[in-house]
C-alpha positions in Angstrom: 223.5 68.0 15.2 225.8 66.9 18.0 225.7 68.7 21.3 228.8 68.8 23.4 229.6 70.0 26.9 233.3 71.0 27.1 234.7 70.9 30.7 237.9 72.9 31.2 239.4 76.0 32.6 237.7 78.5 30.4 239.5 81.4 32.3 240.1 84.7 30.6 242.5 86.5 33.0 246.0 87.7 33.1 247.2 84.6 35.0 246.0 82.0 32.5 247.1 81.0 29.0 244.7 80.0 26.2 243.5 76.5 27.0 242.1 73.6 25.0 238.6 74.5 25.9 239.1 77.9 24.2 240.7 76.5 21.0 239.1 73.1 20.2 235.7 74.2 21.4 235.7 77.1 18.9 236.9 74.9 16.1 234.1 72.4 16.8 231.5 75.2 16.9 232.8 76.3 13.5 232.0 72.9 12.1 228.4 72.8 13.3 228.7 71.3 16.8 226.7 72.9 19.5 229.2 73.4 22.4 228.4 74.4 26.0 231.3 75.4 28.3 232.2 75.1 31.9 233.7 76.9 33.6 235.0 80.5 33.5 234.6 81.1 37.3 237.9 82.1 38.8 237.4 80.5 42.3 238.5 76.9 42.1 235.7 75.5 44.4 233.0 77.5 42.7 234.4 76.5 39.3 234.2 72.8 40.2 230.6 73.2 41.4 229.7 75.0 38.2 231.2 72.1 36.2 229.1 69.6 38.1 226.0 71.7 37.9 226.4 72.0 34.1 226.6 68.2 33.8 223.4 67.9 35.8 221.6 70.7 34.0 222.5 69.6 30.5 222.3 65.8 31.0 219.4 65.5 28.6 220.7 68.0 26.1 224.3 66.8 25.4 225.5 63.8 23.5 229.1 63.9 24.9 231.1 65.6 27.6 234.7 66.5 26.8 237.0 66.9 29.8 240.4 68.6 29.6 242.4 66.4 32.0 245.7 67.5 33.7 248.0 66.0 36.2 247.9 68.5 39.0 244.8 69.8 41.0 242.7 69.7 37.9 243.0 66.0 37.9 240.3 66.0 40.6 238.0 68.1 38.4 238.2 65.4 35.8 237.6 62.7 38.5 234.5 64.2 39.9 233.0 65.3 36.5 233.6 61.9 35.0 231.8 60.2 37.9 228.9 62.6 37.5 228.8 61.7 33.8 228.7 58.0 34.8 225.8 58.7 37.2 223.8 60.3 34.4 224.9 57.9 31.7 226.5 60.5 29.5 229.5 59.4 27.4 232.6 61.3 28.3 236.0 61.8 26.7 239.0 62.8 28.7 241.5 64.8 26.7 244.9 64.1 28.1 246.9 67.3 28.5 249.0 66.8 31.7 252.6 66.1 30.9 252.9 64.3 34.3 249.8 62.2 34.0 252.0 59.1 34.0 252.7 59.8 37.7 249.0 59.9 38.4 248.6 56.4 36.7 251.3 55.1 38.9 250.5 56.8 42.2 246.7 56.9 42.0 245.7 53.7 40.2 242.2 53.4 41.5 241.3 57.0 40.9 242.8 56.8 37.4 240.9 53.7 36.6 237.6 55.4 37.7 238.2 58.1 35.1 239.9 56.3 32.2 238.6 52.8 32.2 235.0 54.0 32.0 235.5 56.7 29.4 233.8 56.6 26.0 237.3 57.1 24.6 240.5 58.6 26.0 242.1 61.1 23.6 245.7 62.0 23.7 247.1 64.9 21.7 250.5 63.3 22.4 251.8 60.0 21.0 253.9 59.9 24.2 250.9 59.8 26.5 249.0 57.5 24.2 251.8 55.0 24.5 251.9 55.3 28.3 248.1 55.0 28.7 247.9 52.0 26.4 250.7 50.3 28.5 248.5 50.7 31.5 245.6 49.1 29.6 243.5 52.2 28.8 242.0 52.4 25.4 243.5 55.6 24.0 243.6 57.2 20.6 245.8 60.0 19.3 244.2 63.2 18.0 246.7 66.1 17.8 246.2 69.6 19.0 245.1 71.7 16.1 246.1 75.1 14.7 244.7 77.2 12.0 247.8 77.4 9.8 246.7 80.5 7.9 247.2 82.5 11.1 250.9 81.7 11.2 252.7 83.6 8.4 256.3 82.9 7.5 258.6 85.9 7.7 262.1 86.4 6.6 264.5 86.2 9.6 267.9 87.7 9.9 270.6 86.1 12.1 273.0 89.0 12.9 272.6 87.9 16.6 270.5 85.4 18.5 267.1 86.9 19.2 265.5 84.4 21.5 261.7 84.0 22.0 260.2 82.0 24.9 256.4 81.5 25.1 254.8 79.7 28.0 253.2 80.4 31.4 255.6 81.2 34.1 255.5 78.0 36.2 258.2 76.1 38.0 257.8 72.9 35.9 258.5 74.9 32.7 261.9 76.0 34.1 261.9 79.6 32.8 265.1 80.4 34.8 267.0 78.2 32.3 266.2 80.8 29.6 267.7 83.5 31.8 270.9 81.5 32.5 271.3 80.5 28.8 270.9 84.2 27.8 273.5 85.3 30.4 276.1 83.0 28.9 275.1 83.7 25.3 275.7 87.4 25.8 279.4 86.8 26.4 279.6 85.6 22.7 276.9 87.8 21.3 276.6 91.1 23.2 273.7 92.1 21.0 271.6 89.0 21.7 268.1 89.6 23.0 265.5 87.6 24.9 261.7 88.0 25.1 259.6 85.9 27.4 255.9 85.9 26.7 253.3 84.5 29.1 251.3 84.9 32.3 252.5 84.2 35.8 250.8 81.0 37.1 252.6 80.3 40.4 254.7 83.3 41.4 257.7 82.1 39.2 257.7 85.3 37.1 259.0 87.4 40.0 261.8 84.9 40.7 262.7 84.9 37.0 262.7 88.7 36.7 264.8 88.9 39.9 267.3 86.6 38.4 267.5 88.7 35.3 268.1 91.8 37.4 270.7 90.0 39.5 272.6 89.0 36.3 272.2 92.5 34.9 270.3 91.3 31.9 267.8 93.3 29.9 265.0 90.8 29.3 261.7 91.7 27.8 258.7 90.4 29.8 255.4 91.0 28.0 253.0 89.2 30.4 250.1 87.5 28.8 249.5 88.3 25.1 246.7 87.3 22.8 247.7 84.8 20.1 247.6 87.5 17.4 249.7 89.8 19.6 252.5 87.3 20.2 252.5 86.1 16.6 253.0 89.8 15.5 255.8 90.2 18.1 257.5 87.0 17.0 258.6 88.7 13.8 261.3 90.5 15.8 262.9 87.2 16.9 264.8 84.4 15.2 265.2 81.3 17.5 262.5 79.8 19.7 263.6 78.1 23.0 261.6 75.7 25.1 263.1 75.1 28.6 260.6 72.8 30.3 261.3 70.0 32.7 257.8 68.3 32.2 255.9 68.4 28.9 253.4 66.8 26.7 252.7 68.3 23.2 252.9 72.0 23.8 250.9 74.1 21.4 253.4 76.9 21.6 256.1 74.7 20.1 253.7 73.6 17.3 253.0 77.3 16.7 256.7 78.1 16.6 257.1 75.4 14.0 254.3 76.9 11.9 256.1 80.3 12.1 259.2 78.7 10.7 261.4 79.1 13.8 264.5 77.0 14.4 263.7 75.5 17.8 265.9 74.4 20.7 264.0 72.4 23.3 264.7 70.2 26.3 264.3 66.5 25.5 261.5 65.7 28.0 258.1 64.0 28.1 256.4 64.1 24.7 258.8 66.5 23.1 260.9 63.8 21.3 257.6 62.5 19.8 257.0 66.0 18.4 260.6 67.2 17.4 263.0 65.1 15.5 266.5 66.0 16.6 268.5 68.0 14.1 265.7 67.6 11.5 263.0 70.0 12.6 264.5 71.1 15.9 267.4 70.6 18.3 266.9 68.6 21.5 269.1 69.0 24.6 269.1 67.5 28.0 266.9 69.2 30.6 268.5 71.9 32.7 271.7 71.7 30.6 272.7 75.3 30.2 275.8 74.7 28.1 274.1 72.3 25.7 271.3 74.8 25.0 273.8 77.6 24.5 275.9 75.5 22.2 272.8 74.5 20.2 271.8 78.2 19.8 275.3 79.1 18.6 275.4 76.2 16.1 272.1 77.4 14.6 273.4 80.9 14.5 276.6 79.9 12.6 275.4 77.0 10.4 273.1 78.4 7.7 272.4 75.0 6.2 271.3 73.6 9.5 268.9 76.4 10.4 267.4 76.5 6.9 266.7 72.7 7.2 265.3 73.1 10.7 263.0 76.0 9.6 261.8 74.3 6.4 261.1 71.0 8.1 259.4 72.5 11.1 257.0 74.4 8.9 256.2 71.2 6.9 255.6 69.2 10.1 253.3 71.9 11.5 251.0 71.3 8.5 250.1 67.9 10.0 248.4 69.9 12.9 246.0 71.9 10.8 242.3 71.8 11.7 241.5 70.5 8.2 243.7 67.4 9.0 242.4 67.0 12.6 238.6 67.6 12.3 237.7 64.3 10.5 239.1 62.4 13.6 236.9 64.4 16.0 233.8 64.1 13.7 234.3 60.3 13.6 234.7 60.1 17.3 231.7 62.3 18.1 229.4 61.0 15.4 
């Protein structure tokens, strides 16, 4: 039996979305791994201390330490935890989630080398980040984020008007204001169009977005954080999924939208073009280009052949991300 310590933000509050530690960890447990977790403490300093304490406490119990690695403040969690693992000679695996990690490699080369050069293996859910890390000389393999496809039922969608769904945390880098501005212009052509935005507020952006909707006299549905089953049930009321981000990697929400058979319109940033093939299983537009996103939505609305192809191909691609396809790669790595 393999014992794993999974380091990540295991937070369960209204300000945090479901993280890798809450998805991959559960899937590994279901396949016979013993998984310990750190940390669910809300305070950032205490959370870091708990992570380090767990490495120390479990050093003789665990075979590997998995570390969810991001590009913002959490980068320093990964740095300190990885060095603690080195001290106690525990093999560790950074899982590369941060869409802006390339900036860390460029701006913090010594700190990056301390983490990634000494890893048992760097794992990137994104082909985009895998390529970047390999270009910097870091041994990196690609293991996609996984979904349980049976949880994503296909439903018949009607297209009498655009019914837009946006699912992400409200953070400046994900540019949720673009969804509001797109919706505002779309309403001029389709007065019955609707927009639902699902996700927690992570940095105060939700207030700015709701204020913009109020300023433009738009009726936007803000649900706050929903469980996965809740937003999947809600998604049956909508027919086009939009992704407005300025920085991205391989977002699980977009993979989930593919599995649900949505036609998807996304900004063409980061790892997105490695995930979506333009006009095949989604439509890509330039970041922060309001008119391009509006035009893409209208084209999907009017062109039945296009949207049928997008929906069919998106669902087929999502099947490459099922746990049954992904788990042999993790089992091989952690054997």
